[in-house]
C-alpha positions as CSV (number, residue, x, y, z in Angstrom):
1,M,9.7,-26.6,8.4
2,L,10.9,-24.6,5.5
3,T,10.0,-25.4,1.9
4,T,12.1,-27.9,0.0
5,R,13.4,-25.1,-2.3
6,R,14.8,-23.0,0.5
7,R,15.7,-25.6,3.2
8,A,19.2,-26.2,1.9
9,A,19.9,-22.3,1.5
10,V,18.7,-21.7,5.0
11,A,20.6,-24.5,6.6
12,S,23.8,-23.3,5.0
13,L,23.4,-20.0,6.6
14,L,22.6,-20.9,10.2
15,A,26.2,-19.9,11.2
16,V,26.0,-16.4,9.4
17,L,26.2,-13.6,12.0
18,T,26.1,-10.7,9.8
19,L,23.5,-8.3,11.4
20,S,21.8,-6.3,8.7
21,M,19.0,-3.8,9.4
22,T,16.1,-4.6,6.9
23,G,14.1,-1.6,7.9
24,C,15.2,0.6,4.9
25,S,15.5,0.5,1.2
26,S,19.3,0.8,1.2
27,D,21.5,-1.3,-0.9
28,S,24.5,-0.7,1.2
29,D,23.7,-3.0,4.1
30,D,26.1,-5.6,2.9
31,G,25.6,-5.8,-0.8
32,S,25.1,-9.4,-1.0
33,G,21.3,-9.8,-1.3
34,E,21.7,-13.1,0.5
35,D,19.5,-14.7,3.2
36,K,20.2,-13.6,6.8
37,I,18.9,-15.7,9.8
38,A,16.8,-13.8,12.4
39,G,17.0,-16.0,15.6
40,A,19.0,-18.8,14.2
41,D,20.0,-21.5,16.8
42,T,23.4,-19.9,17.2
43,G,21.7,-17.5,19.6
44,K,23.4,-14.4,18.1
45,A,21.4,-12.9,16.8
46,S,11.7,10.3,16.2
47,T,10.8,12.7,18.6
48,S,7.4,12.8,16.7
49,T,4.3,12.2,18.9
50,P,3.0,8.5,18.1
51,S,-0.6,8.3,16.7
52,P,-2.1,4.9,17.4
53,S,-3.7,3.0,14.5
54,A,-7.2,1.7,14.9
55,P,-7.6,-2.2,15.5
56,A,-9.1,-3.8,12.5
57,E,-10.1,-7.2,13.9
58,K,-11.2,-8.7,17.3
59,N,-8.4,-8.8,19.8
60,A,-6.1,-6.9,17.3
61,P,-3.1,-5.1,18.5
62,S,-2.8,-1.3,18.4
63,F,0.3,0.0,16.8
64,D,1.7,3.5,17.7
65,F,3.6,4.5,14.5
66,P,4.9,8.0,14.3
67,P,3.4,10.3,11.7
68,D,6.1,9.8,9.4
69,I,5.6,6.0,9.2
70,K,2.9,4.4,7.1
71,V,2.5,0.7,7.0
72,S,0.2,-1.0,4.7
73,V,-0.8,-4.8,4.5
74,D,-2.3,-6.5,1.5
75,R,-3.4,-10.0,3.0
76,K,-6.0,-12.0,1.3
77,S,-8.2,-14.7,2.9
78,S,-6.8,-18.2,2.2
79,G,-10.3,-19.7,2.9
80,D,-8.9,-21.7,5.8
81,P,-9.6,-20.4,9.3
82,T,-6.2,-21.7,10.7
83,K,-4.0,-20.5,7.9
84,D,-5.9,-17.1,8.0
85,A,-5.0,-16.8,11.7
86,I,-1.3,-17.5,11.0
87,L,-1.2,-15.0,8.2
88,R,-3.0,-12.3,10.3
89,D,-0.4,-12.9,13.2
90,T,2.4,-12.9,10.8
91,A,1.3,-9.6,9.3
92,Y,1.0,-8.2,13.0
93,A,4.6,-9.3,13.6
94,A,5.8,-7.6,10.5
95,Q,4.1,-4.3,11.7
96,A,5.5,-4.9,15.3
97,R,9.0,-5.0,14.0
98,V,8.6,-1.7,12.2
99,E,7.1,-0.2,15.3
100,A,10.0,-1.4,17.4
101,F,12.6,0.3,15.1
102,A,10.5,3.4,14.9
103,K,10.1,3.8,18.6
104,S,13.7,2.6,19.4
105,D,12.2,0.1,21.8
106,S,13.1,-3.5,21.5
107,R,10.7,-5.0,23.9
108,T,7.2,-3.3,22.9
109,A,4.1,-5.2,23.9
110,N,3.7,-6.1,20.4
111,M,7.3,-7.4,19.9
112,N,6.6,-9.6,22.9
113,R,3.3,-10.7,21.7
114,Y,4.2,-11.6,18.0
115,F,7.9,-12.7,18.4
116,A,9.4,-15.4,20.5
117,A,12.5,-17.5,21.2
118,N,15.6,-16.7,19.0
119,A,13.7,-14.3,16.6
120,L,12.7,-12.1,19.4
121,S,16.4,-12.0,20.8
122,F,17.7,-11.3,17.3
123,W,15.3,-8.4,16.5
124,G,15.8,-7.0,20.0
125,S,19.4,-6.9,19.5
126,R,19.1,-5.1,16.2
127,V,16.8,-2.6,17.4
128,E,19.2,-1.7,20.4
129,T,22.2,-1.6,18.0
130,F,20.2,0.8,15.6
131,K,19.4,3.0,18.6
132,K,23.0,3.1,19.6
133,D,24.0,4.1,16.1
134,G,21.6,7.1,16.5
135,L,19.2,5.8,13.9
136,T,15.4,5.3,13.6
137,V,13.2,4.7,10.4
138,T,10.8,6.6,8.3
139,G,8.7,6.3,5.3
140,D,6.3,3.8,3.8
141,Y,6.3,0.0,4.3
142,R,4.1,-2.4,2.3
143,Y,3.7,-6.0,2.9
144,F,2.0,-8.4,0.4
145,D,1.8,-11.9,-1.1
146,F,1.3,-13.7,2.3
147,E,1.4,-17.5,2.0
148,V,1.4,-20.4,4.5
149,T,3.7,-23.0,3.2
150,D,3.4,-25.7,5.9
151,V,1.4,-26.4,9.0
152,A,1.7,-29.1,11.5
153,D,1.4,-29.6,15.2
154,G,1.1,-25.9,16.3
155,K,3.8,-24.8,14.0
156,A,3.8,-23.2,10.6
157,A,6.1,-21.9,7.8
158,V,4.9,-18.6,6.1
159,R,6.4,-16.4,3.4
160,Y,5.6,-12.9,2.6
161,C,7.0,-9.9,0.7
162,E,8.1,-6.4,1.9
163,D,8.3,-3.2,-0.3
164,Q,11.0,-0.9,1.3
165,S,11.2,1.4,-1.8
166,K,9.9,4.4,0.1
167,A,11.4,3.4,3.6
168,Y,14.6,5.0,4.9
169,N,16.9,5.2,7.8
170,K,16.8,8.7,9.7
171,K,19.2,10.2,12.2
172,I,17.4,10.5,15.7
173,K,19.2,13.9,16.6
174,T,18.9,15.8,13.4
175,N,15.9,14.2,11.6
176,K,18.0,13.9,8.5
177,V,16.7,11.2,6.2
178,Q,19.2,8.9,4.7
179,R,17.5,8.5,1.3
180,T,18.5,5.8,-1.0
181,Q,17.7,5.0,-4.6
182,P,15.1,2.3,-5.0
183,S,16.3,-1.0,-6.7
184,D,15.4,-4.6,-6.8
185,K,16.9,-5.0,-3.2
186,S,14.2,-2.8,-2.0
187,F,11.8,-5.7,-2.3
188,V,12.4,-8.4,0.2
189,L,11.2,-12.0,0.6
190,Y,10.8,-13.1,4.2
191,T,10.5,-16.7,5.3
192,A,9.3,-17.2,8.9
193,Q,8.9,-20.2,11.2
194,T,5.9,-19.6,13.5
195,A,4.5,-21.4,16.6
196,R,1.2,-20.9,18.4
197,D,1.5,-19.8,22.0
198,S,-0.7,-20.5,25.0
199,A,-2.8,-17.4,24.4
200,G,-3.6,-18.6,20.8
201,D,-1.2,-16.1,19.0
202,W,1.0,-17.4,16.2
203,Q,4.5,-15.9,17.1
204,V,7.5,-15.8,14.8
205,T,10.2,-17.8,16.3
206,Q,12.7,-17.7,13.5
207,Q,13.0,-15.6,10.3
208,S,15.2,-15.4,7.1
209,W,15.1,-13.0,4.3
210,E,16.5,-12.3,0.9
211,K,16.6,-9.0,-0.8
212,G,15.9,-8.7,-4.6
213,D,14.0,-12.1,-4.8
214,P,12.1,-12.3,-8.1
215,A,9.1,-13.4,-6.3
216,C,8.7,-9.9,-4.6
217,V,10.4,-7.6,-7.1
218,Q,7.8,-5.2,-8.6
219,R,8.4,-2.3,-11.0
């Protein structure tokens, strides 16, 4: 249930199999700034001591981010309980993805809780590839401008922005940070398909993104 503006673009990209890590502010992933599909129906989809973050809401997950990872979420209430629950869990999913890359663990409890179906397979594959390449992530991640664009029959479409301008890849063995110059592509617009599971959590089942989208770029 993507918005009309993005439906055609996403449909045309369902066969795209380019696997691009979006956990850093590098412009060198593929240079296109185009949408990628996380969990499209094709099916292809540090050594630091972790310090747990304190749960902010009832039944909230606990995230174990390494000391060199900072994640901030700017999520305002929509005034609608259902939409607020969707936005809350989508924000948890965004944090779960960063945690998975930071811990080099594709199947953390939080990934299994907030991702499902093809999106879980896709991001799991990306985490494992990143690990094999000897990379992890470091720096600051900021998420903002969360919006539910459609809700019906236990499913919902969500969009939000990510600021990767202070986030980087890091070599696991040497701890060398691969710093990159911030640019418009450091700001990413995500579009997610979510579905409510039997436990009542809203899980991301499919996801696409676009680097440098004007809706997210901040100077």
